[in-house]
C-alpha positions as CSV (number, residue, x, y, z in Angstrom):
1,M,206.8,88.8,114.4
2,L,209.3,88.1,111.7
3,E,210.1,84.6,110.8
4,I,213.3,84.1,108.9
5,A,213.3,81.1,106.6
6,K,216.6,81.6,104.9
7,L,219.5,84.1,105.1
8,G,222.9,84.0,103.4
9,I,225.1,84.6,100.4
10,F,224.3,82.6,97.2
11,D,226.6,81.8,94.4
12,S,224.7,80.2,91.5
13,R,227.7,78.4,90.1
14,G,227.6,76.0,93.0
15,K,224.0,74.9,92.1
16,F,223.4,75.7,88.4
17,H,226.6,74.4,86.8
18,N,226.1,73.7,83.1
19,L,222.6,75.0,83.3
20,S,221.5,77.9,81.1
21,R,218.0,78.2,82.6
22,T,216.7,77.2,86.0
23,P,213.4,75.4,86.3
24,P,210.5,77.7,87.0
25,R,209.2,77.7,90.5
26,V,206.3,79.3,92.4
27,T,207.5,81.2,95.4
28,E,206.1,80.4,98.8
29,L,208.1,83.0,100.8
30,I,208.9,86.7,100.6
31,E,212.3,86.7,98.8
32,L,214.6,89.7,98.9
33,E,217.9,89.5,97.0
34,Y,220.7,92.0,96.5
35,Y,223.0,91.3,93.6
36,L,226.8,91.5,94.0
37,S,227.8,90.3,90.6
38,G,226.6,88.3,87.6
39,D,225.2,88.2,84.1
40,G,222.0,86.9,82.6
41,A,218.7,87.7,84.1
42,S,216.0,86.7,86.6
43,F,212.4,86.4,85.4
44,V,209.5,87.2,87.7
45,D,206.1,86.4,86.2
46,G,207.6,86.3,82.8
47,V,209.3,89.7,83.0
48,S,213.1,89.8,82.6
49,Y,215.3,91.6,85.0
50,P,219.2,91.8,84.7
51,H,221.5,90.3,87.3
52,A,223.2,93.7,87.6
53,P,225.3,94.5,90.6
54,D,223.5,96.6,93.3
55,N,220.1,95.6,91.9
56,L,217.5,94.6,94.5
57,L,215.0,91.9,93.6
58,Y,211.8,91.5,95.6
59,V,209.5,88.6,95.0
60,R,206.1,87.9,96.7
61,P,204.5,84.6,97.5
62,G,202.7,83.1,94.5
63,Q,204.9,84.7,91.9
64,T,206.7,82.5,89.4
65,R,210.5,83.0,88.9
66,W,213.4,81.5,87.1
67,S,216.9,82.6,85.9
68,T,218.8,82.4,82.7
69,S,222.4,82.8,81.6
70,S,223.6,85.5,79.3
71,A,223.3,85.0,75.5
72,D,226.8,83.7,75.2
73,G,227.0,81.9,78.5
74,N,226.4,78.2,79.4
75,D,225.8,78.7,83.1
76,V,223.4,80.8,85.1
77,H,225.9,83.0,86.9
78,F,225.2,85.5,89.8
79,T,226.0,86.1,93.4
80,C,223.8,87.8,95.9
81,F,222.9,88.4,99.5
82,Y,219.4,87.0,100.2
83,I,216.8,86.8,102.9
84,H,213.6,84.8,102.7
85,L,210.8,85.6,105.1
86,A,207.7,83.7,106.0
87,P,204.5,85.3,104.5
88,D,202.9,87.8,106.8
89,E,199.9,90.0,105.9
90,T,201.2,93.0,107.7
91,L,204.7,92.7,106.2
92,L,203.2,92.2,102.7
93,D,201.0,95.3,103.1
94,L,204.0,97.4,104.3
95,T,206.1,96.3,101.3
96,R,203.3,96.3,98.6
97,D,204.8,99.2,96.7
98,I,208.3,97.7,96.3
99,P,208.9,96.8,92.6
100,A,210.2,93.4,91.5
101,V,213.6,94.9,90.6
102,M,215.2,98.3,91.1
103,P,218.7,99.8,91.5
104,S,219.7,100.7,95.1
105,A,220.9,104.2,96.1
106,H,222.1,102.8,99.4
107,R,224.7,100.3,98.3
108,A,227.1,100.6,101.3
109,E,224.3,100.5,103.9
110,I,222.7,97.4,102.3
111,R,226.0,95.5,102.1
112,E,226.9,96.4,105.7
113,L,223.4,95.4,106.9
114,F,223.5,92.0,105.2
115,G,226.9,91.4,106.7
116,E,225.6,92.3,110.1
117,L,222.6,90.1,109.6
118,L,224.8,87.1,108.8
119,R,226.9,87.8,112.0
120,L,223.9,88.2,114.2
121,S,222.2,85.1,112.9
122,A,225.0,83.0,114.5
123,V,224.7,84.7,117.9
124,R,222.5,83.2,120.5
125,G,220.0,85.7,122.1
126,S,220.3,88.3,119.3
127,E,216.8,87.7,117.8
128,L,215.4,91.2,118.7
129,L,218.5,93.0,117.4
130,L,218.4,90.7,114.3
131,H,214.8,91.6,113.6
132,S,215.4,95.3,114.2
133,R,218.1,95.2,111.5
134,I,215.8,93.4,109.1
135,Y,213.2,96.1,109.6
136,E,216.0,98.7,109.0
137,L,216.9,96.9,105.8
138,L,213.3,96.9,104.6
139,S,213.0,100.6,105.5
140,I,216.0,101.3,103.2
141,V,214.4,99.2,100.4
142,Q,211.2,101.2,100.8
143,T,213.1,104.4,100.5
144,D,214.8,103.2,97.3
145,A,211.3,102.2,96.0
146,R,209.9,105.6,96.7
147,A,212.8,107.4,94.9
148,Y,212.5,104.9,92.0
149,R,208.8,105.5,91.6
150,M,209.2,109.2,91.7
151,N,211.8,109.1,88.9
152,L,209.6,106.9,86.8
153,A,206.6,109.2,87.4
154,G,208.4,112.1,85.9
155,Y,209.7,114.0,88.9
156,S,212.9,114.2,87.0
157,A,211.3,116.9,84.9
158,R,211.5,119.2,88.0
159,V,214.7,117.7,89.3
160,P,216.8,116.1,86.5
161,Y,217.8,112.5,87.2
162,D,221.5,112.5,87.4
163,P,222.9,110.3,90.1
164,A,226.5,111.5,89.8
165,P,226.3,114.6,92.2
166,V,224.6,112.5,94.9
167,E,227.0,109.7,94.5
168,A,229.9,112.1,94.7
169,A,228.4,113.5,98.0
170,I,228.0,110.0,99.4
171,R,231.7,109.2,98.6
172,F,232.7,112.5,100.3
173,I,230.7,111.5,103.4
174,E,232.2,108.0,103.5
175,D,235.7,109.4,103.2
176,N,235.2,112.1,105.9
177,L,233.1,110.6,108.6
178,A,235.6,111.6,111.3
179,Q,235.5,115.2,110.3
180,P,233.0,117.9,111.4
181,I,231.1,117.9,108.0
182,T,228.5,120.6,107.2
183,L,225.8,120.7,104.6
184,A,227.9,123.3,102.7
185,D,230.8,120.9,102.6
186,I,228.8,118.0,101.2
187,A,227.1,120.3,98.7
188,A,230.4,121.5,97.5
189,A,231.6,117.9,96.9
190,A,228.5,117.6,94.7
191,N,229.2,120.9,93.0
192,L,225.7,122.2,93.8
193,S,224.3,124.9,96.0
194,P,223.3,123.8,99.5
195,V,219.5,124.4,99.0
196,Y,219.4,122.7,95.6
197,F,221.6,119.8,96.8
198,H,219.4,119.2,99.8
199,K,216.4,118.6,97.5
200,R,218.4,116.4,95.1
201,F,219.9,114.4,97.9
202,R,216.5,113.8,99.6
203,L,214.9,112.8,96.3
204,R,217.6,110.3,95.5
205,T,218.1,108.7,99.0
206,G,214.9,109.5,100.9
207,R,216.9,111.1,103.7
208,T,218.3,114.5,104.4
209,P,222.1,114.8,104.2
210,R,222.2,115.2,108.0
211,E,220.1,112.0,108.5
212,F,222.3,110.1,106.1
213,L,225.5,111.3,107.7
214,L,224.3,110.1,111.1
215,E,223.3,106.7,109.7
216,R,226.7,106.2,108.2
217,R,228.5,107.3,111.4
218,I,226.5,104.8,113.4
219,A,227.1,102.1,110.8
220,R,230.8,102.7,111.0
221,A,230.7,102.7,114.8
222,R,228.9,99.3,114.8
223,Q,231.5,97.9,112.5
224,L,234.4,99.1,114.7
225,L,232.7,97.9,117.9
226,L,232.3,94.4,116.5
227,T,235.7,94.1,114.7
228,T,238.2,96.0,116.9
229,D,239.1,96.5,120.5
230,L,239.4,100.3,120.2
231,P,238.1,102.2,123.3
232,V,234.5,103.6,122.8
233,S,235.9,107.1,123.2
234,L,238.2,106.6,120.3
235,I,235.5,105.0,118.2
236,A,233.3,108.1,118.9
237,E,236.1,110.3,117.7
238,R,236.8,108.3,114.6
239,C,233.2,108.4,113.6
240,G,232.8,112.1,113.9
241,F,230.9,112.5,117.2
242,S,231.8,115.6,119.2
243,S,231.9,113.7,122.5
244,Q,231.5,110.2,123.9
245,S,228.3,111.1,125.8
246,Y,226.7,112.4,122.6
247,F,227.9,109.3,120.8
248,N,226.4,107.1,123.5
249,D,223.1,108.9,123.3
250,R,222.7,108.8,119.5
251,F,223.9,105.2,119.3
252,K,221.4,104.0,122.0
253,K,218.5,105.8,120.2
254,V,219.3,104.1,116.9
255,C,220.4,100.7,118.1
256,S,218.5,100.3,121.4
257,L,221.8,99.3,123.0
258,T,224.7,101.2,124.5
259,P,227.9,100.9,122.5
260,S,229.4,98.7,125.2
261,G,226.3,96.5,125.2
262,Y,226.4,96.2,121.4
263,R,230.1,95.2,121.5
264,S,229.3,92.5,124.0
265,L,227.3,90.6,121.3
266,R,230.5,89.4,119.7
267,Y,231.3,87.4,122.9
268,V,228.0,85.5,123.1
269,P,228.5,81.9,122.0
270,P,226.7,80.9,118.8
271,Y,223.8,78.5,118.7
272,G,224.8,75.0,119.4
273,S,228.1,75.7,121.0
274,S,229.1,73.9,124.1
275,G,229.8,76.4,126.7
276,G,232.4,75.7,129.4
């Protein structure tokens, strides 16, 4: 069972003012951070990694880490989402191949998942859903790690590493979730043939275009369910599902709740609230 030690958004300026280097510390937890902005670098076991936006940092228990400012800066400066988990042998084994730092190809999904984790952490009775979202986050990180290793290992000799076509396809998907998108449509947005695009997309994201499209539609639906009062039928339409029944079926398979059941989470009082 997952044990969450810390979860939140961190802004180093609130803690490291007028400090160009943080004191080294030996980690006791599994630490995952997703950088939103910043300069300077984090060091893990003496190796420097930049605080670049959309970089993922993964630190295991027992590693030594510290951070530094940029060459011309006086303060350590970065902001990030973070989650720290209690050490668990099974979890450490499942994530053993994740590098200390890598760029993410799933920026929108990770940002949305962290936002959802923060919301769910304040909702009483949401532990199972919260844990399922953490496993979903770790799965995406593992997918990024596989693609990162494949590129480092020279797979780019067969499939040249150029993120631009896939990023163009992802933007097209995000902008057209309500439309009946086909593989040919997405490939055209990337200016590639459907067969070649399919290979490039899967190498870069770890998912087929169809799988990715469904994930983004479900993510958009989750957001609308929690932040609007739109009818479920209209949400299904706005997220590109052909019918409400099909939407209900796919949503329940992915989220383990019906859309209405998921929406009800926002009405559950947070921990420590005094109910009437």
